[in-house]
C-alpha positions as semicolon CSV with decimal commas, in nm:
position;residue;x (nm);y (nm);z (nm)
1;M;-3,095;1,233;-2,969
2;A;-3,021;0,887;-2,837
3;V;-3,033;0,715;-2,502
4;E;-2,693;0,721;-2,332
5;N;-2,497;0,397;-2,300
6;D;-2,549;0,374;-1,926
7;S;-2,928;0,429;-1,932
8;L;-3,129;0,159;-1,759
9;C;-3,404;0,152;-2,022
10;T;-3,452;0,234;-2,389
11;L;-3,697;0,425;-2,604
12;D;-3,842;0,102;-2,745
13;E;-3,888;-0,053;-2,399
14;V;-4,081;0,250;-2,270
15;K;-4,291;0,281;-2,586
16;N;-4,373;-0,091;-2,573
17;F;-4,468;-0,062;-2,203
18;I;-4,713;0,223;-2,263
19;G;-4,844;0,073;-2,589
20;M;-4,721;0,358;-2,806
21;T;-4,704;0,275;-3,175
22;G;-4,572;0,502;-3,442
23;S;-4,316;0,768;-3,395
24;K;-4,306;1,144;-3,347
25;Q;-3,955;1,278;-3,312
26;L;-4,046;1,519;-3,028
27;D;-4,204;1,238;-2,825
28;D;-3,918;1,000;-2,897
29;D;-3,662;1,264;-2,793
30;L;-3,852;1,330;-2,471
31;I;-3,876;0,960;-2,380
32;E;-3,505;0,909;-2,449
33;D;-3,423;1,209;-2,230
34;L;-3,650;1,071;-1,955
35;C;-3,467;0,735;-1,972
36;D;-3,139;0,918;-1,911
37;R;-3,283;1,136;-1,632
38;V;-3,441;0,842;-1,450
39;T;-3,106;0,663;-1,464
40;V;-2,933;0,960;-1,300
41;I;-3,204;0,979;-1,030
42;F;-3,162;0,607;-0,959
43;E;-2,780;0,633;-0,947
44;R;-2,797;0,920;-0,699
45;H;-3,055;0,741;-0,485
46;C;-2,831;0,433;-0,470
47;G;-2,502;0,621;-0,427
48;R;-2,359;0,482;-0,752
49;E;-2,162;0,630;-1,037
50;S;-2,321;0,378;-1,270
51;F;-2,516;0,052;-1,261
52;K;-2,344;-0,076;-1,575
53;D;-2,003;-0,239;-1,551
54;Q;-1,707;-0,008;-1,585
55;T;-1,347;0,024;-1,468
56;Y;-1,260;0,207;-1,146
57;T;-0,928;0,303;-0,990
58;E;-0,950;0,385;-0,621
59;F;-0,717;0,454;-0,331
60;Y;-0,765;0,337;0,027
61;D;-0,593;0,359;0,361
62;G;-0,420;0,040;0,467
63;E;-0,598;-0,076;0,782
64;N;-0,396;-0,382;0,889
65;S;-0,688;-0,593;0,770
66;E;-0,741;-0,895;0,549
67;H;-1,051;-0,739;0,389
68;L;-1,088;-0,460;0,134
69;F;-1,427;-0,301;0,074
70;V;-1,445;-0,095;-0,246
71;N;-1,689;0,179;-0,347
72;N;-1,865;-0,007;-0,627
73;V;-2,031;-0,347;-0,645
74;P;-2,081;-0,605;-0,770
75;I;-1,711;-0,653;-0,830
76;V;-1,669;-0,830;-1,163
77;S;-1,290;-0,856;-1,175
78;V;-0,974;-0,706;-1,030
79;T;-0,708;-0,574;-1,265
80;S;-0,450;-0,496;-0,997
81;I;-0,400;-0,422;-0,629
82;H;-0,090;-0,241;-0,508
83;N;0,018;-0,197;-0,148
84;D;0,268;0,090;-0,150
85;T;0,334;0,336;0,133
86;E;0,552;0,541;-0,108
87;W;0,276;0,573;-0,373
88;V;0,499;0,465;-0,659
89;W;0,278;0,166;-0,753
90;G;0,563;-0,032;-0,909
91;T;0,564;-0,403;-0,987
92;D;0,734;-0,475;-0,653
93;T;0,420;-0,350;-0,471
94;L;0,173;-0,548;-0,683
95;I;-0,016;-0,806;-0,479
96;D;-0,024;-1,142;-0,656
97;S;-0,377;-1,238;-0,761
98;A;-0,326;-1,581;-0,599
99;N;-0,327;-1,398;-0,262
100;Y;-0,680;-1,255;-0,280
101;R;-1,026;-1,334;-0,404
102;I;-1,356;-1,157;-0,461
103;V;-1,626;-1,262;-0,213
104;D;-1,982;-1,264;-0,353
105;G;-1,897;-0,958;-0,567
106;K;-1,902;-0,747;-0,247
107;Y;-1,547;-0,725;-0,116
108;I;-1,196;-0,867;-0,144
109;V;-1,035;-1,099;0,108
110;F;-0,660;-1,155;0,128
111;K;-0,529;-1,508;0,185
112;S;-0,187;-1,456;0,335
113;E;-0,125;-1,085;0,337
114;R;-0,251;-0,821;0,575
115;I;-0,257;-0,468;0,439
116;A;-0,017;-0,252;0,639
117;K;-0,165;0,042;0,825
118;S;-0,080;0,348;0,616
119;D;-0,260;0,644;0,460
120;Q;-0,371;0,585;0,099
121;S;-0,129;0,294;0,053
122;I;-0,374;0,079;-0,143
123;R;-0,443;0,136;-0,513
124;I;-0,694;-0,095;-0,676
125;A;-0,807;-0,108;-1,037
126;Y;-1,118;-0,318;-1,089
127;V;-1,436;-0,362;-1,290
128;A;-1,770;-0,335;-1,109
129;G;-2,134;-0,312;-1,208
130;Y;-2,381;-0,518;-1,405
131;T;-2,297;-0,654;-1,749
132;S;-2,673;-0,685;-1,803
133;I;-2,916;-0,477;-1,600
134;P;-3,121;-0,686;-1,354
135;K;-3,481;-0,723;-1,469
136;D;-3,639;-0,566;-1,160
137;L;-3,418;-0,258;-1,191
138;K;-3,491;-0,227;-1,563
139;Q;-3,867;-0,261;-1,499
140;V;-3,886;0,020;-1,242
141;A;-3,678;0,242;-1,473
142;I;-3,926;0,176;-1,755
143;E;-4,221;0,246;-1,522
144;E;-4,072;0,572;-1,391
145;A;-3,985;0,698;-1,743
146;A;-4,334;0,603;-1,867
147;R;-4,502;0,771;-1,568
148;R;-4,308;1,092;-1,627
149;Y;-4,395;1,084;-1,997
150;R;-4,767;1,013;-1,946
151;H;-4,805;1,274;-1,673
152;R;-4,574;1,543;-1,811
153;K;-4,855;1,801;-1,812
154;D;-5,021;1,699;-1,484
155;F;-4,741;1,521;-1,303
156;D;-4,856;1,290;-1,023
157;V;-5,226;1,378;-1,051
158;I;-5,414;1,079;-0,910
159;S;-5,764;1,205;-0,976
160;K;-5,960;1,515;-1,080
161;T;-6,308;1,607;-0,972
162;L;-6,513;1,724;-1,270
163;S;-6,760;1,932;-1,070
164;D;-6,514;2,164;-0,897
165;G;-6,187;2,082;-1,078
166;T;-5,991;1,982;-0,766
167;S;-5,707;1,733;-0,804
168;D;-5,547;1,476;-0,577
169;Y;-5,172;1,422;-0,616
170;A;-4,937;1,133;-0,547
171;P;-4,656;1,208;-0,302
172;P;-4,358;1,369;-0,481
173;G;-4,058;1,166;-0,585
174;L;-4,024;0,805;-0,680
175;L;-4,303;0,553;-0,645
176;K;-4,294;0,347;-0,326
177;S;-4,251;0,028;-0,529
178;T;-3,955;0,186;-0,712
179;V;-3,785;0,283;-0,386
180;G;-3,831;-0,073;-0,260
181;V;-3,640;-0,210;-0,560
182;L;-3,374;0,063;-0,549
183;N;-3,300;0,002;-0,182
184;F;-3,180;-0,345;-0,278
185;Y;-2,917;-0,185;-0,508
186;R;-2,819;0,096;-0,274
187;L;-2,449;0,105;-0,185
188;N;-2,376;0,103;0,184
189;S;-2,040;0,247;0,278
190;V;-1,828;0,059;0,527
191;Y;-1,597;0,272;0,739
């Protein structure tokens, strides 16, 4: 088993964080699986398909606007933007790249063209995401995978009383510090 390409952390990073030396295949497999699971939890929390850069093709209604907000950020590059009310997407409907620019990786602004008001008349192909995962995001992924590994038998137990065996538990879900970091990467839809 191996960590998937879009995982936010790796087996070695988690093992290094918890000070684990040596290797047992069952433990390694579990940690790799936890890296993948934590990534999916983070993506869902943030409303993302992926944090890593990848290509997207999306369709939008023309809104008679000079701005285009896409579903995924940061925008790395734009392959093409078509404005076509007939949905043919031919070269005659391709918007010249000199007529738009990416603003702070968050949206696209058009220089001289307004997008005509029409249902699903915009087709954009673009690359969005992080070419290298930001360090704060990577760190909370490592911490969450390590926490799940260390507490796999007594998940979220904060303390146990020896005399009567009672346990105190952390609130379910992600750590508060993790949520604080993830909220920075959360996608906010603009409608």
